[in-house]
C-alpha positions in Angstrom: 74.9 10.0 31.6 73.4 6.3 33.3 70.1 6.9 31.2 72.0 7.9 28.1 73.9 4.8 28.4 70.8 2.5 29.1 69.2 3.6 26.2 72.0 3.6 23.9 71.9 -0.4 25.5 68.7 -0.7 24.8 69.0 0.1 21.2 72.0 -1.9 20.6 70.1 -5.0 22.2 67.2 -4.0 19.6 69.4 -3.6 16.6 71.1 -7.4 17.3 67.9 -8.8 17.7 67.1 -7.4 14.4 70.1 -8.5 13.1 69.1 -12.4 14.5 71.2 -12.6 17.5 68.1 -12.1 20.3 70.1 -11.3 23.9 68.3 -11.2 27.0 68.0 -7.9 28.2 67.8 -7.4 32.4 71.2 -10.1 32.1 72.6 -8.0 29.3 71.9 -4.4 31.3 73.3 -6.0 34.8 76.3 -7.2 32.9 76.2 -3.5 31.5 76.2 -2.1 35.1 78.7 -4.5 37.0 81.3 -3.7 34.5 81.3 -0.1 34.8 81.3 -0.5 38.4 84.5 -2.2 38.4 85.8 0.4 35.6 84.6 3.4 37.9 86.5 1.2 41.0 89.6 1.3 39.2 89.5 5.2 37.9 87.6 5.1 34.9 85.3 7.6 34.1 83.5 5.9 31.2 80.6 4.0 31.1 80.8 0.6 29.7 78.3 -0.4 27.1 77.0 -3.3 24.8 78.5 -3.3 21.4 77.1 -0.6 19.1 76.5 -1.9 15.0 76.1 -5.3 16.1 74.8 -6.4 12.6 77.5 -4.9 10.6 80.1 -6.6 12.6 78.3 -9.8 11.6 78.1 -8.6 8.1 81.8 -8.6 8.7 82.0 -12.3 10.0 83.0 -11.0 14.1 82.0 -13.4 16.2 84.3 -13.9 19.8 87.3 -13.7 18.3 87.1 -9.6 18.1 86.0 -9.2 21.9 89.3 -12.0 22.4 91.9 -9.9 20.5 90.8 -6.9 22.3 91.4 -8.3 25.7 94.0 -10.4 24.7 96.5 -7.8 22.2 95.5 -4.1 22.8 94.6 -4.3 26.2 97.8 -5.3 27.5 99.6 -2.5 24.9 96.8 0.0 26.3 97.6 -0.7 30.1 101.4 -0.2 29.3 101.2 2.5 27.4 103.0 1.5 24.2 98.9 1.8 22.4 100.6 4.9 20.4 102.7 2.9 18.6 99.7 1.3 16.6 98.7 4.6 16.0 102.0 5.1 13.8 101.9 1.4 12.3 97.8 1.7 10.8 96.7 4.1 8.9 93.2 6.3 10.6 91.8 5.5 6.8 91.9 1.7 7.7 89.9 2.6 10.7 87.6 4.6 9.7 86.4 2.8 6.7 85.3 0.2 8.8 83.4 2.5 11.3 82.3 4.1 8.2 81.3 0.4 7.1 79.3 -0.4 10.5 77.8 3.1 10.1 76.0 2.6 6.8 74.7 -1.2 8.0 72.9 0.4 11.1 71.1 3.3 8.8 70.4 0.4 6.2 68.8 -1.9 9.4 67.0 1.1 10.8 65.4 1.1 7.3 64.6 -2.5 7.2 64.0 -3.6 11.0 61.5 -0.6 11.1 57.8 0.0 10.0 58.6 2.3 6.7 56.4 4.7 7.6 59.3 6.2 9.8 62.0 5.8 7.2 61.6 9.6 5.2 62.5 11.7 8.1 65.7 10.0 8.4 67.4 11.3 5.9 66.5 14.5 6.6 67.5 14.2 10.1 71.1 13.3 8.9 70.9 16.4 6.7 69.9 19.4 7.8 71.6 21.9 5.5 68.2 20.0 3.1 65.3 20.8 5.4 63.0 23.6 4.4 64.3 27.1 6.2 67.6 25.8 7.0 70.3 28.4 5.6 
């Protein structure tokens, strides 16, 4: 799990750098590790990670306010068990539209930021049923 988290964090740092925001690797991974250890101390089985989809959030105009909103608004609701109320007030389709947008921007960035010779395998990887020999 730790190796998966490190690789994911490095990919997210690379994604942020491709979007024009170059963050130093060592302090970012150190903050990730410290956050994971603190979370484990409070009983969380989940490691922390750097936000995925940085270019998508940036395209939507998100800045520090997104993290601030998470901490000031959503965290207290989760601690007190009232977060479920939000599930009734906000339709899941609204959240899924944002997740879909972030995914589209991430795939587009992969095509734009890397060598063109690596682009053809991507669609095949996302469409396993279209591969030769697939049933």
